[in-house]
C-alpha positions as CSV (number, residue, x, y, z in Angstrom):
1,M,99.0,57.7,105.3
2,V,96.0,58.5,102.5
3,G,98.0,55.6,99.9
4,G,97.3,53.1,103.3
5,I,94.0,54.3,103.1
6,I,93.2,54.0,99.7
7,V,94.9,50.1,100.2
8,V,91.9,49.6,102.8
9,A,89.2,51.0,100.6
10,I,90.0,49.6,97.3
11,V,90.0,45.6,99.8
12,V,86.8,46.7,101.2
13,Y,85.5,47.5,98.2
14,G,87.2,44.1,96.5
15,L,85.5,42.1,99.4
16,L,82.6,43.5,99.0
17,W,82.0,43.1,95.2
18,F,83.3,39.2,95.7
19,F,80.6,38.6,98.5
20,A,77.7,40.6,97.1
21,G,75.4,38.0,95.3
22,R,76.9,35.2,96.3
23,D,73.8,33.0,97.5
24,N,72.0,33.8,94.3
25,V,74.9,32.9,91.8
26,P,73.6,30.7,88.9
27,P,75.0,27.5,88.3
28,P,78.2,27.5,85.8
29,T,77.6,26.9,82.1
30,S,79.8,25.4,79.8
31,Q,80.6,29.0,77.9
32,A,81.8,31.4,80.6
33,A,80.5,35.7,79.8
34,P,83.0,37.7,79.7
35,P,83.8,39.6,83.6
36,T,82.2,43.2,83.5
37,V,85.2,45.7,84.6
38,S,84.5,48.8,85.2
39,T,86.5,51.8,85.7
40,T,86.2,53.8,88.9
41,A,87.2,53.3,92.3
42,A,86.0,54.7,95.3
43,V,88.1,55.9,97.8
44,T,88.1,57.3,100.9
45,T,90.4,59.8,102.1
46,T,89.9,62.4,104.9
47,R,90.8,65.9,105.4
48,P,90.6,68.4,107.9
49,I,87.7,71.1,109.3
50,V,88.2,73.8,111.1
51,I,85.1,74.5,112.9
52,N,86.9,77.4,115.5
53,S,89.8,78.6,116.1
54,T,91.3,76.2,118.6
55,S,89.8,72.6,117.6
56,T,89.8,70.9,114.1
57,T,88.2,67.3,113.1
58,E,88.8,64.7,110.1
59,A,85.3,64.6,108.0
60,P,85.5,61.9,105.5
61,T,85.5,62.2,101.8
62,T,85.0,60.6,98.6
63,T,87.5,60.5,95.5
64,L,86.7,58.5,92.3
65,V,90.1,56.8,91.0
66,A,89.6,56.2,87.2
67,L,90.8,53.0,86.8
68,R,92.5,52.3,83.5
69,A,91.1,50.2,80.3
70,P,91.8,47.2,79.7
71,E,93.6,48.0,76.5
72,E,95.9,50.2,78.5
73,V,97.2,47.1,80.9
74,R,99.9,45.0,79.9
75,V,99.9,41.9,82.1
76,L,102.1,38.5,82.1
77,V,101.2,35.4,83.0
78,L,103.2,32.7,84.7
79,N,102.2,29.1,85.2
80,A,103.6,28.3,89.1
81,V,101.6,24.7,88.9
82,G,103.4,23.2,86.4
83,V,100.1,22.2,84.7
84,A,100.9,22.0,80.4
85,G,99.5,25.3,78.8
86,L,97.8,26.4,81.5
87,A,99.9,30.3,81.6
88,A,98.7,30.2,77.8
89,E,95.4,29.4,78.3
90,V,94.5,32.2,80.6
91,T,96.2,34.3,78.5
92,E,94.7,34.0,76.0
93,D,91.2,34.8,77.7
94,L,92.6,37.6,79.2
95,Q,93.1,38.8,75.8
96,G,90.1,38.0,75.0
97,F,88.6,40.9,77.3
98,G,90.9,43.4,75.9
99,Y,94.2,43.2,78.1
100,Q,97.7,43.4,76.3
101,V,99.1,40.6,77.2
102,L,103.0,39.4,76.9
103,T,104.1,35.7,76.0
104,P,103.5,33.1,79.2
105,S,105.5,32.0,80.6
106,N,106.6,29.5,83.9
107,Y,107.9,30.5,87.2
108,Q,109.4,28.5,90.1
109,P,109.2,27.5,92.8
110,A,106.2,26.1,92.3
111,L,102.6,28.2,94.8
112,E,100.0,27.0,96.7
113,Q,98.4,30.5,96.2
114,S,97.8,32.3,93.1
115,R,99.6,36.2,93.0
116,V,98.5,39.3,91.0
117,W,101.4,41.1,91.5
118,Y,101.2,45.5,90.3
119,G,104.1,47.8,89.5
120,P,103.3,51.3,91.2
121,A,100.4,53.0,89.7
122,F,98.8,49.9,89.2
123,E,97.1,48.7,92.3
124,A,93.5,49.8,91.4
125,E,94.0,47.6,88.3
126,A,95.2,44.6,90.2
127,Y,92.5,44.5,92.6
128,E,90.2,45.0,89.9
129,L,91.6,42.0,87.4
130,A,92.1,39.9,90.4
131,G,88.5,40.5,92.0
132,V,87.4,39.3,88.3
133,A,89.5,36.3,87.6
134,F,91.8,35.8,90.2
135,P,89.7,35.7,93.6
136,D,91.5,33.4,95.2
137,A,94.9,35.4,94.5
138,L,97.2,37.5,97.1
139,V,97.6,40.9,95.3
140,E,100.9,42.5,95.9
141,L,102.9,45.4,95.0
142,N,106.1,44.5,93.4
143,N,108.6,47.2,92.7
144,E,110.2,44.5,91.0
145,L,108.8,43.9,87.8
146,T,109.9,43.1,84.6
147,P,109.6,46.9,82.8
148,D,107.1,45.5,80.1
149,A,104.4,44.5,82.5
150,D,101.6,46.4,84.8
151,I,101.2,43.5,86.2
152,V,102.0,39.8,86.7
153,V,99.5,37.3,87.4
154,I,101.1,34.1,89.1
155,L,98.9,31.0,88.7
156,G,99.3,28.4,91.7
157,A,97.9,25.4,92.8
158,S,94.7,27.1,94.4
159,F,93.7,28.8,90.7
160,E,90.3,26.9,89.5
161,G,89.8,29.0,86.1
């Protein structure tokens, strides 16, 4: 139950971050500034509070979950669009932001929507990365990732990088 609450809180946080200030977005420039990656995420959980000996009630509490620094996250980028060099270009960008990157490759079958798959214990980092660099992507737990990667990004036709 706590895991479900954490997932909901992270999704809400990501949506609020994504839609915040959309009306004030400056026009794109020829050189993009690197995204800012936060190092904590707010998560709301509940704990019982005993009011008297016959009843209890749930009260929300806030817990800060420390995000790993990009240098501590291994990312693999896969190209499911067929655009030559796209995964390599995105990999280079992620490396510039400090992520540990693996050798990019291709993915079959072709996908319409991009994906960000994360392994156990990397959910917050996956949502943070998706919110900063892949807002079009579906973020999903995948327990069968290669042991070398903490997060796998699959670039689909929806990617607008």
